[in-house]
C-alpha positions in Angstrom: 2.5 3.0 13.1 4.4 3.4 10.0 6.2 6.7 8.9 4.6 6.2 5.2 2.8 8.9 3.9 -0.3 9.1 1.4 -3.1 7.2 0.9 -3.9 4.7 -2.0 -6.8 5.0 -4.4 -9.6 2.7 -5.0 -10.5 2.1 -8.5 -13.6 4.4 -8.1 -11.1 7.1 -6.5 -12.1 6.8 -3.1 -9.2 7.3 -0.6 -8.4 4.9 2.0 -6.9 5.3 5.1 -4.2 2.8 5.2 -0.9 3.8 4.8 0.9 3.4 1.1 4.4 3.0 0.6 6.2 6.1 -0.6 8.9 4.0 -2.2 8.5 0.5 -3.6 11.4 -1.8 -4.5 11.2 -4.9 -6.5 13.2 -8.1 -7.6 11.3 -9.2 -11.0 12.0 -12.8 -10.2 10.5 -16.1 -12.2 10.9 -15.1 -15.7 13.4 -18.2 -16.8 11.0 -20.7 -14.8 7.7 -19.3 -16.0 9.2 -19.8 -19.8 10.6 -23.6 -18.5 7.3 -24.5 -17.1 6.1 -23.7 -20.7 8.6 -25.4 -22.3 9.9 -22.2 -24.1 12.9 -20.4 -24.2 14.1 -18.1 -21.1 13.8 -15.1 -23.6 9.8 -15.6 -23.8 9.6 -15.6 -20.2 11.7 -12.2 -20.0 9.0 -11.1 -22.8 6.0 -12.0 -20.7 7.9 -10.1 -17.4 7.9 -6.5 -19.5 4.2 -6.9 -19.6 4.3 -7.5 -15.6 6.3 -4.1 -15.3 3.6 -2.2 -17.1 1.2 -3.2 -14.4 3.6 -2.4 -12.0 3.7 1.0 -12.7 0.2 1.2 -13.3 -0.4 0.1 -9.9 1.7 2.8 -8.0 0.5 5.6 -10.4 -3.1 4.3 -9.3 -2.1 3.9 -5.7 -0.1 7.3 -5.3 3.4 5.8 -5.1 6.1 8.1 -5.2 9.1 5.9 -6.3 9.6 2.5 -7.9 12.8 0.6 -8.1 13.1 -2.3 -10.1 15.9 -4.9 -10.4 16.1 -5.4 -14.0 19.5 -6.7 -14.5 22.2 -7.3 -12.1 26.2 -7.0 -12.2 26.2 -10.7 -11.7 23.8 -11.6 -14.3 26.2 -10.8 -17.2 27.9 -13.9 -16.4 24.6 -15.7 -17.5 24.7 -17.6 -21.1 25.6 -15.2 -24.0 22.1 -15.9 -26.0 20.3 -15.2 -22.9 22.2 -11.9 -22.1 21.6 -11.1 -25.9 17.9 -11.7 -25.7 18.1 -9.5 -22.6 19.5 -6.6 -23.8 17.6 -6.6 -27.1 14.4 -6.4 -25.1 15.9 -3.5 -23.2 16.6 -1.7 -26.2 13.0 -2.1 -27.4 11.4 -1.1 -24.3 13.6 2.0 -24.2 12.4 3.0 -27.9 8.8 1.6 -27.3 7.7 2.8 -23.8 9.8 6.0 -23.0 7.4 8.5 -24.6 4.2 7.0 -22.8 5.8 6.9 -19.6 6.8 10.7 -20.4 3.0 11.7 -21.0 2.2 10.1 -18.0 4.8 12.1 -15.9 6.9 9.5 -15.0 10.7 10.2 -14.2 12.8 7.6 -15.6 16.3 6.6 -14.3 19.0 4.1 -14.5 21.2 3.3 -11.7 24.2 0.5 -12.2 27.5 0.5 -14.2 26.9 1.6 -18.0 30.0 0.7 -19.2 29.4 -2.9 -20.3 26.2 -1.6 -22.0 26.4 -1.4 -25.8 26.7 2.2 -27.1 23.1 2.0 -28.5 21.6 1.2 -25.4 23.8 3.9 -23.1 22.4 6.5 -25.8 19.1 5.4 -25.2 19.1 5.3 -21.4 20.6 9.1 -21.1 17.6 10.6 -23.9 15.3 8.5 -21.8 16.6 10.3 -18.5 17.1 14.0 -20.3 13.6 13.7 -22.0 11.6 12.7 -18.3 14.2 14.3 -15.8 11.4 17.4 -15.2 8.4 14.8 -14.3 7.6 13.6 -10.8 4.1 12.1 -10.7 6.0 8.7 -10.3 10.0 8.0 -10.1 10.9 5.0 -12.0 14.4 3.6 -11.4 15.7 0.7 -13.4 18.7 -1.1 -11.7 20.4 -2.5 -14.8 24.1 -3.2 -14.5 23.7 -3.1 -10.6 24.7 -4.5 -7.4 24.3 -3.6 -3.9 27.9 -4.0 -2.9 29.2 -2.3 -6.2 26.8 1.0 -5.2 28.7 0.9 -1.6 32.1 0.9 -3.4 31.4 3.5 -5.6 30.1 5.9 -2.8 33.4 5.0 -0.9 35.5 6.0 -4.0 33.4 9.2 -4.3 34.2 10.3 -0.6 37.6 9.2 -1.0 38.2 11.5 -3.8 36.4 13.9 -1.7 39.2 13.5 1.2 41.9 13.4 -1.1 41.1 16.8 -2.7 40.9 18.4 0.6 36.7 18.9 0.6 35.9 16.8 2.8 37.1 15.7 6.7 37.2 12.2 7.1 35.6 12.9 10.5 32.7 14.2 9.1 32.0 10.9 7.1 29.0 9.4 9.0 26.2 7.7 8.2 24.0 10.4 7.0 27.0 11.7 4.7 27.6 8.2 3.4 24.2 8.0 2.6 24.1 11.1 0.1 27.0 9.2 -2.2 25.1 6.3 -2.8 22.2 5.8 -5.4 18.8 7.1 -5.0 19.9 9.3 -2.0 17.3 12.2 -3.5 14.3 9.6 -2.6 13.0 8.3 0.7 14.4 4.9 1.4 12.1 2.0 0.1 9.3 1.5 2.6 8.4 -2.1 0.8 10.4 -4.5 -0.6 8.7 -7.3 -3.0 10.4 -10.0 -4.2 8.5 -12.8 -6.6 9.6 -15.9 -7.6 9.6 -17.5 -4.1 13.0 -17.0 -2.9 13.6 -14.9 0.0 16.7 -13.3 -0.1 17.6 -9.7 -1.7 20.5 -10.8 -3.9 22.6 -7.5 -3.6 19.7 -5.0 -4.7 19.7 -1.9 -2.5 22.1 -3.3 0.4 22.1 0.3 1.9 19.1 1.6 1.3 16.9 -1.4 2.8 17.9 -1.3 6.0 14.7 -0.8 7.6 12.6 -1.8 4.6 9.6 -4.3 5.2 9.9 -7.4 3.3 7.4 -9.2 1.2 8.1 -12.2 -0.9 5.6 -14.3 -3.2 5.8 -17.4 -4.8 4.2 -15.7 -8.1 6.5 -15.8 -10.7 6.9 -12.2 -12.4 5.1 -12.4 -15.7 2.0 -13.7 -13.5 2.1 -10.8 -11.5 -1.5 -8.9 -11.4 -3.0 -6.2 -9.3 -4.2 -8.8 -6.7 -0.7 -9.9 -6.0 0.2 -5.8 -5.5 -2.9 -5.2 -3.2 -2.2 -8.2 -1.1 1.7 -6.8 -0.6 0.5 -3.3 0.3 -2.3 -4.8 2.7 0.0 -6.8 4.4 2.4 -3.8 4.6 -0.2 -1.5 6.2 -0.8 -3.8 8.9 2.9 -4.0 9.9 4.1 -2.0 13.1 7.5 0.0 11.9 9.5 0.3 15.0 13.0 1.7 13.6 15.1 0.5 16.8 12.1 1.8 18.8 9.7 0.0 21.4 6.0 -0.1 20.8 6.1 1.9 24.1 8.1 4.8 22.3 5.9 5.1 19.4 2.8 5.2 20.9 4.2 8.0 23.2 2.9 11.6 22.3 5.5 13.6 20.9 7.1 16.4 22.6 4.4 19.4 22.6 1.6 17.1 21.7 -0.9 16.8 24.2 -1.3 13.7 26.3 
């Protein structure tokens, strides 16, 4: 039914038989609307959304999910009002200062994907330091997409392969889907099994365009700061009942593999 591996853990520690995604990708949408509904500045919504990030990390650790990719700041977000961008950068910097040691203690490996050049030097330094500190951890791979865009990802992969061809290290005829996949971000991780978007919109918004080709999509009206364990459990329950065919038919999936008893 699914190629996902592992089993989630119930709060009491008993294992469930349902499949759990190896890699969860999330668009954390709705911070601004959450604040506006409370007649508060959008920056307050982003601050509230930071608490939901901790809930999501806790849930992934509890369930045995191997990788969590969060869309924190897109390449298009630089076009937002400067006061909002400034508030986001301060929040980002504070989170790096406050949370990294605890993530490291819990065995979380932290990495950032996206173009780093537009970020201020203090943020770039802390990003690199966080990655270095947690590089040997493996309990959960936490990937923060910051200054990221799916089209940017594909373009930078194409440039990398073009440089290899120009240097004579790669035959153009050797570039197939598998080779291209090695050049995009997160190539060392399983492609996302489940994509969650909060906030009600039903689109991928330039997030992991290459990697989401066969990912199961799940959307919720819940605004990101209102995320709780019940929402995440509902997403995993829905995922567990999906038939993932990857282009095959249901009959093909049901057929025994070569060498298996009929």
